[in-house]
N, C-alpha and C positions, 0 to 999 in steps of 0.2 A: 505573492511575499519569495523571494525567492530562496533558491536552497542551493551553497554550492559543494562543494568537497574542494581541493589543494592539496593535490599530493599526498592521501589522503592514506595510511597505511593502519588493521588493522590484523590484531591475533590471539593469541588463548597461547599462554605458557613460555613464553617466548618464540611461536612459530606461525607465522604470518600467515594469513587468512586471506587478505584484501591489500593488493599491493601496488602501492604509486596513483590512488587514481583521481584525477581531475572530471570532474563535472558540474556543468551549471544547469538548476534546472529550473527556468523562467517559470514568473508566477502565471498559473493560469495553465500550463503545460495537464494535460496525463498522459503517465509515463508505464509506463510495463517493463522492468528487469525479468530479465530470462538466464536457462544455463543450466547445465546440469547440477544432480546431488554432489555437496561437495565444494561450487562454486566459489560460493563466498558471498551468496546470493543474498541471506538474513542476516548477516553478519553486518556486512553492506547500509542496508536499512537500519540495524541497530548506531554502527555509527552517523547515519544522516541523522538518526531523534535522539541523540545523546547517551544514549542507553552506554555506551561502550565508548571509552577514551581511548583517544587513538593511539597507533604506537611515533605515531609521526603525522605531521602534514595534519590537516585544519576540518571541519566544517561552517560553514557558514551561512547562519538565517537573518534573511534583509544584506546587511552590511556589516555585521556584527558576528564574533568568533559565538558559538550555540554555545562551548564551555562557561566563558565569560557573565551568561546569564542566570539570571535566578529560576531554580526551578517551577517557579509561578508565571514567569513572563513568561516561558519556554509553550510553556502547558498554555497557554491563551492561543499559541500563534499553531504552533503544530501539537501535530495527534499521533499518534499510531496503537495500530490492532495486531498484536504479534500476534504467532501461530497460537491457537488451538488455547484461548483466553478462559479463567475458569473462573466459578465465581458460583457460588451457593445454588443448587437445584430449584430451592423454596423463593430462590429473589423476585420475584415480580420485575418483567420490560422495566414499568415504572424507575422505580425503586437501582434497577443497574442504569437506568440514564442518567438522576437523579448523582449519583455519582462522577459526571460526567461535568460538572459544574462545580469541585472540588478548588479547581486551581482561581476558580471569581471567588470562592469567599473567604471570610478570615475570619479567624478562630476563634471559636460563639458566636461568627455571626449567624444570622439566622435567614432565612431564606428570601428573599424579592420579587420584585411583580420580575423584573427584568431575567429573575433565574426558576422561573414558571412557564414562563412566554417560550427560552431559550432550550428546555427539556418539554415544550410541548411541540417546539417548533423539530426537533429533532426526531420527537416519535412519529410526524406526518412527513419528515425528507424521507425517513427511514422508512417507511410506510410499515410500521408496529402498531399505528396508532391503537388500531380494533384488540391487540396484541398487551396491552398497555397493562394490563389487571393478573397475563398471565404469568405461571411461573415457567425458568426459564426448560424444567424440568421439562415439563408440557410441552416446547416446540420442537417442531421440524429440525436440521436440519440447518435450513435457508433461513426460516425463521427467526432460531437464535442466534444464525452470522448479521442480519438483517440488526438484528437487534441492536450485537455489540459496536453496527454505524453508530446507532443514535447516543449510544455511551460516547463514542467519540466525536458525535459532530455536536452533543450538549455544550461541548469544549470552546466549539466556535469558532472552532480551525481555520484557519487559510493556506495551509496545510494538512493532506492528508494523507497517509505511510498506512500500507496494510503486510503483509507478508504472510500471502499465499491464500486471499479470502473465497478462492471458492473450491477449494482443499474441500475430498472428500462430498460436493455437494450433487445431485444431482446436475441434465443439461437444463432444467430448468430453473433450477435454481438461481446454480454458475453466471447464467440470461437474468435472470434480477438484478442478479448483484451488480453486474457488469453496469446493464443498465444505469443500475443508482446509482454509478460511480461516474457513468458520464454523464448524468443528470444533475448532480453538485459537480462536476465539475465546470459546466456549461453555464452553472450560474455565478463562477469564479472562482473556485479552490481548485487549487493544485492538489496532483496525484498523483500519490507515484507506488505504485502494486504489484512484489512479486508475487511471479505468476510462471505454475506448469505447461498450462494449455499453450500450447505455441498462435492455433489460431483464434483463440478469446483474444490473446495478446494483439496480431494481426487485424482484429477485428476493432478494436474499441480503440488499443490506444494510439498516442498521435506519434507517438517515437517507441522507439527499444533498445534496451541498453543488458547487450550480453557478455554475460562474465563468464571464462572460462579458466581456473586457476586463479582464483583471485586479481586477472588482470581485466579490463575488457577490451571485449575480441569483434566487437561492432555495433556503432552508439545512429541509429537515426530515423526517418519517417519507416517502416516496418514494409511499404512498396520502396520501398531503395537498400532497405537492409537485410531484406529476408532474400537474399540469396540462396541457393541448392549450398556453393562452396561456401560462402559464410556459415552458415546452417550447421554442414558436414563439420567444419574445423571446432566448430564450438562444442556440438554433439558425437560428432563422433560415429554417428551411422549417416550412408547414403538417403539425401531427403532428396523431394520436391517439393516445387511450389506452385499453387494454381491459384488459381483468379476468381473471383466469387462472381459467380452471375450477374449478384443483383445490383453488388458495391466495386464491382474491383477493385475491390480489399486484397489481398494477401492467403491464406489459405495454406501453410507449410504442412508435411505431414509426409511421413519414414517415406521409402521406397520399400517394395513386394522385397526386395531381396537384390542384394548388394551388387554395387557394378566388376 
């Protein structure tokens, strides 16, 4: 499912945060959105998910204006995992995942066989089936993040948006989450993730979009887009780009001293 923004401007209290952004996210892409704090990354993601109304411009889900579609229609196609989602600590992983079936159920409708199958698939896909009976409060950071991804997957979306899915995780859990997203993408899901970690973006994304002051600074495959000059314009510090000796993918790093 294609996701498009056309001259999209978003803001708060009359102050623009994202300005005139036009993007086409093709079906089956895995895209990282990067940029410094305050550059508009999370706001752009919210706008793409219909959680924030545009000041101007539009967002298209497929060929339809996303604001012209019903909430359930959107939720059956697109899921978003925001920063630091919250739920009761006593809620089990399975109970949390069941919440993702809401868009597929009518008022007072009882759970159906497809609902049970979707929940079981989501638990397996997010690698938390063995944690299904555990409470959220008993989980590690990485386990909890995968549980929230299971909730999003239970919606059976074709587009998955994630806001900093690896924040506050150690290296092992960061890699596990990104490998999970890579597997979902390999199965045909469109994935768009806001990331702070540039090496992770270079390693796992097929395309990187960089924002600076609410505008797109560069957009392309990491091997092309990640240049020291472009990264320095975005982040304001001297950068270098190494090559991963195993994959050849770019590894952006700040220079030890300013030039």
